[in-house]
Structure formats: C-alpha cells, structure tokens
Residue, then its C-alpha position, 0 to 999 in steps of 0.5 A: m715348435r717351442y722346446r725346453v731342452s735339458h742336457t746333463t753330463t755327469y762324470s764320477y771318479d773313484e779318487d779326487v780330481t784336482n784339476s779339470f779343463g773342459i770344453a762343451h758344445v751344448t748351446p743351440k745355434e741361432l739360425p733362420h729357422q731356430a731362435v734361442r729364447q734363453t740358454g745357460v750352462r751350470i757346472t758343479p763344482t763351481p768352476a774357478d773359470q768359465s767363459s764362452d766363445v764362438d768357434f770357426y764354424g759359428n758354434t757357441v763353445t763353453y770353456f771351464q776349469v774346476l780347481e776344487p777337488h771332486q769325485r763328481l763333475e756335472i755339466t747341465a745345459t738348459s735352453e728354450v728354443d723355437v724351431s720351425t721346419p727349414v725352408y729351402d729355395e728349391t730352384s737349385f734342387d734340380q742341378p746336377w750334383e757334379r756342379s756342387r763340388p767346391l774344390v772342382d769349381p772354386g769359382l762357385p759363390g761360397a765355395w771357399r766356405a764349403a771347401d774344408l767340408a769336402v775333404a777327409s777328416p779324422l773320422v771321415e775317410h775317403t775310402q774306396e768302399a765309401y766311394d763305391f757305395g755313394a756312386v750308386s746314388l750319385t750317377e751321372q748328371r742326377p739332380i743333387v737332391e734326388a741323389a742325396e735323398d737316395l743315398m739317405h734311403r740306402i743307408h737307412a735300409g742297408f745298415d741296422y741301428d745297433d748301439t753295440a756294433t760300434t764305438v765313439t771312435s769307429t772308422i768308416p771301414e769298421i762301420f761297413e764291416a759292422e753293417g750297423g751302428v748309431c746316428q753318429d756312424f750313419a752321419h759319418l758314413m753319409l759324409a764319407c760317401f758325399r765327400a769321396h765324390g767331391l761334395a761338401a757336407r757337414y756333421v750336425s750335432g743336436y737333439l731330436a724330440t721323440t714322439p711316444p707311442p699312442g697312449k704312452p707318456r713321454l719318458v723324461g730323459a729318454d731323448a738323446s743327443h742326435a746327429w745328422v748331415e747337411v749337404w751344400i747346394p750352391y746357387l749357380s747364379g745370383a748372390g748368396t753362398g748357397q744352402w745346406l740341405a739337412l738329412d737324417p739317415t738314421n730316420d730316413t727323413r729331412a730334418d724338420d721342426r723336431y730337430v734342435s741344432v747345437a753345433w756343426g763341424r767336419d765330424y763328431a770329433d769337432v763337436p762332442p758335447v763335452k771333452g777335456v783333460i783331468y789331473t787325478e790318480a783315479t783308476t776308474s770313472t763312469l759317464t752318465v748322460s741324460v737328455d730331455v727335449a720337451p715341447d713347451q705345453q704353454e706355447 
C-alpha cells in the first residue's frame, strides 16, 4: 500500500522567541517491508541551520535552529511511502520465551544489539506489578509468540483507551493505577512486562492509516501519531541477528500494511516527533498537531 503522509506540528507563543533549537523524528524508516519514495521537512520561519543525520538506532533525525524572532513555529514533514505487511520466519516462533533473553544468554546471535532494549529506561520501569502482570502470559516454556500475543490481548482487554487518564510523562505505576491511557502508555506497559522478564523489546513511533466507517469519508487530519511494540526473537541456529515481531496492544493486532514506521528506541523519550529548547520571555504557549495518512489513489 502506498501512502502520502503529512505531519504538521505548530507552536504558538504570546511573545517573540529569539532562538529555537529543535530535533525532529518525522522521517519514515527504510525497512524490508517499507520503502520511502520521497520525504522532506519544511520549517517556518526558515531556519538559519537545518541538517539531518542517523542516530544510534538507525532513525533519521532532523536538527534545526531558528534565529529569526517568531511567535509561531511550524514543522511540516511530508512523505510518500510504500508499505507491505512484514514477513517473518515462523520457524523460530515456537521456541520457549526463556531462550530469547539477551542478557541471560549473551551468546545468542545478535544479543549484543538487543541488550540495551532489555533493561529499564526512563519511562519503562521494571516494577513488581509489571513483572506480575507479564508472568500471567510468560508461563514456563511457553512459545514466545504465543506468550507475546497473549500479553497483547490482555493489555487490550484490561486497560481502557482514555486520552484524559495519563500524560506524556506518565509512569508505569500511574498507568496501572489509571487502568487506561493512550497508545504510548499501552506500548510502555507492554515493554515493561517484557523487559521485567529479560526479553528485549523496543518502542516504535509512527502512523496508523485509519479506515473510516462504511459510508463515511476520510477525515483529513483525523489520523494521529501512533505507537506500538516490537519484541526480539533470536535465531537459535544459523546466521542472522534475529527478527522483531511488531505488536499493537492498542488495537490488539500485529502491525501490517496500515502501519508506517518512523523511529524506534527504548521509549517515547528517545523518539518524540519534535523536542527542543527555546529562548523567550513568553509565559504561555500552545501546541497543535495535524497528521494525515492518505492512501495514494493513483497507485
């Protein structure tokens, strides 16, 4: 499926900003199941400096500095992306989950690459509650994919989607207490359950192309940034560093050709769409975000 993706982030201030440094993760990744045909990032006002680079996890990162005084900053990323459903080698799906722990068995092919995704991170604590919740799915010698998908089902069934229940900095204990949240929270919760048991899993930031109800038109701008999880499944024999199974606990499904991957890391704090530092005497600011993931009708 080919998509045209547009993501606009707008900051408005009540006084001039005289200097703005920013970092943006808004460029889709090149992957075996995802080809980026074209992409670009436009910033208004025009930056004095703008460049891009690739970070530790292979994400494309845009850096910018705006020196022109402004009360409105707009970052617009546009891309055209071909996405197919990921294809997995299912011969490793039946291995017990205990054999997929990179810190327990560092000799596994690719374990060194996955190790930092098996430890705690700023927004993903290894709490006892996360360990206990995960243990219901991660029973002794259970096949890893069966266990991982059961955990996904339980998070989807046990936590309500509620965009008022949490904030962007909510912790694992706060998510359990709220018994709800948004896609970022469900991803963090799933990561905590995996990692508390030694499994490696990463936070994926991207987009989900939504399908309107029958007879209803697509609403431009109705799509939003989305988050899901990929859990590491090593190959126990042969070459290769393993594979990453993409699971979306918010929608209780494996990621397919509706999912556009932008960046991955330990948690949301590694890959927010935009973050930065400003110099200003402004006392109030507003943030608006508009995302549209439109199927290319001319494909």
